[in-house]
C-alpha positions in Angstrom: -17.6 -1.0 -64.3 -19.6 -4.1 -64.1 -22.8 -5.5 -62.7 -24.9 -8.7 -62.1 -27.6 -9.7 -64.5 -30.1 -9.0 -61.5 -29.1 -5.3 -61.4 -28.2 -4.8 -65.2 -31.6 -2.9 -66.1 -31.5 -0.7 -63.0 -27.8 0.2 -63.6 -28.5 1.1 -67.2 -31.4 3.3 -66.4 -29.3 5.2 -63.8 -26.3 5.7 -66.2 -28.6 7.0 -68.9 -30.3 9.4 -66.4 -26.9 10.7 -65.2 -25.7 10.9 -68.7 -28.8 12.9 -69.7 -28.2 15.1 -66.7 -24.6 15.6 -67.6 -25.4 16.8 -70.9 -28.2 19.2 -70.0 -26.4 20.6 -67.0 -23.0 20.9 -68.5 -23.3 22.3 -72.0 -19.5 21.8 -72.6 -19.7 18.1 -71.6 -19.7 15.3 -74.0 -20.7 12.1 -72.2 -21.4 8.4 -73.3 -21.9 5.0 -71.9 -20.6 1.9 -73.8 -21.3 -1.7 -73.2 -18.5 -4.3 -73.7 -20.0 -6.7 -75.9 -17.4 -9.2 -75.1 -18.0 -9.4 -71.5 -21.7 -9.3 -70.3 -22.9 -6.6 -67.9 -19.5 -4.6 -68.3 -19.8 -0.9 -69.1 -17.5 2.0 -69.8 -18.6 5.8 -68.7 -16.7 8.5 -70.5 -16.8 12.3 -70.2 -15.0 14.8 -72.4 -14.0 18.2 -71.2 -11.9 20.9 -72.9 -9.9 22.1 -70.0 -8.4 20.5 -66.8 -10.3 22.9 -64.7 -13.7 21.9 -66.1 -12.8 18.3 -65.6 -11.8 19.0 -61.9 -15.1 20.7 -61.2 -16.9 17.9 -62.8 -15.2 15.2 -60.8 -15.8 17.3 -57.7 -19.6 17.6 -58.5 -22.8 16.1 -56.9 -23.5 14.5 -60.2 -20.2 12.7 -60.2 -20.5 11.5 -56.7 -24.2 10.2 -57.7 -22.6 8.3 -60.5 -20.1 6.6 -58.2 -22.7 5.8 -55.7 -24.9 4.3 -58.3 -22.3 2.0 -59.5 -21.1 1.0 -56.1 -24.7 0.2 -55.1 -25.6 -1.7 -58.4 -22.3 -3.1 -59.5 -18.5 -2.9 -59.2 -16.0 0.0 -60.0 -13.2 -1.4 -61.8 -11.1 1.5 -62.5 -11.2 5.3 -62.9 -8.9 6.8 -65.3 -8.2 10.4 -66.4 -6.8 11.0 -69.8 -5.5 14.3 -71.1 -4.1 15.3 -74.4 -0.7 17.0 -74.4 0.0 19.9 -76.7 1.6 17.2 -79.2 -1.7 15.4 -79.2 -0.6 12.3 -77.7 -2.6 11.0 -74.6 -1.4 11.1 -71.2 -3.3 8.8 -68.6 -3.6 9.3 -64.9 -5.0 6.4 -63.0 -7.3 7.3 -60.0 -8.8 4.7 -57.6 
């Protein structure tokens, strides 16, 4: 996701609030926000879930819709990717738009 300099602070605050909510509401969730140091005002949101069912529930939640709404209001959603590990440990990626 990316944003303009004018919306940067507001987007960061929204992302931090949603990250804290995810961690406190979902005890099995690991969640982080990263900033791309090479491209100003570009961020990466990550969530880790143990099972596909947990990830499905999280993606259908009000919290996830709030995340997407904040990004759409304050910036641009570049891509949504869902990555899962196979039993062999190799990542498999599903792109969702």
